[in-house]
N, C-alpha and C positions, 0 to 999 in steps of 0.2 A: 160692239163686236160684229164683224161682218160674217156672212154665211160661209165664205171660203175658209176662214179661220175655224169656224165651228166644225165644218166637215173634215178639215185636216186633223183636228184633235178628237174626232169622234171614234169611240171604240166599237168593235163589232157587237158587243153586248148592248150598247146604247142604240146602235142601228136597229137591232132586233126589236127593242122596246118601241122605238119610233115607228118601225114598220108595222108592228102589231096595232099600234094606235091608229095609224093611217088606214089600215085595212078594216078594223072593227069599230073604231070610234070609242074604244075603251083602252085603258092602260092595263098592263099585265096583271095588276092587283085587282082588276074588276071595276075600278071607278070610271065613271063616264068622263070622257074628254070633251072640253068645250069645242065649239066650232073653230075658234081661233087656234086652239091647241092642235086640233086635227089638221087644219090648214098648214100650220107651221111644220107639223110632222111630215106631211106629204112633201113639202118643199125640201126639207132636210133629207128625206129618204131618196128623193130623185137626185139631189145633188151628190149624195154619198154614192149611189149606184153609178152615176156618171163618172165620178172621180176614181172609185176603187174597184168596181166590179166589172169584169168582162162579161158582157151579156150576149146570149145566143138568140135574143129576141129579134124580131123583124124590125121593130121601130124602138129606138131608145133615145135618150138625151145624152149627147156627148159631153166630155169634160169641159168643152168651151161653151156649153149651154145651147148648142144647135141640135136640132132634130136629126138623128142619124137613121137612115133606112137602108136595109140590105136588099139587093136585087134578088130576083128569083134564082139566078144562077149561083149567087153567093150562098144562099140558103141551101140549095141542093148540094153544093160543094162541101158543106159541113157534114152531110150525111154519107158522102161517098168515102169509102175506106181508101186509105193510101195504098193498101195492098190489094191489087185487083185480082189476085188469085184466090181470094176468099170464095168459098162455095158453100152451098147449103147441103147438109148431109141428107142422103137419100137412102131408103131401105126398101127391100122387097117385103111383101106380106109375110113370107115364111121366116124372115130375119127378126121379126118383132116378137 
């Protein structure tokens, strides 16, 4: 079975289990994962994220396997509100 088939059939619950293993080196039940298991978990998590999750991270792996980087202006644009009339509420001392 190839990795693409695995990723296409992976449930969100399985993704969470694999992500936990990749991050901690342990399975959710507390048993220690072997180096091979952890390595496979990392690969599957990265493939799942590239295929199914829209990331707001600066650097990610795209669905085609290529490294995707966002420019500084693209990152800034994420945080700029579409409504430019938003303002911060201001109060005078006697109003508090």
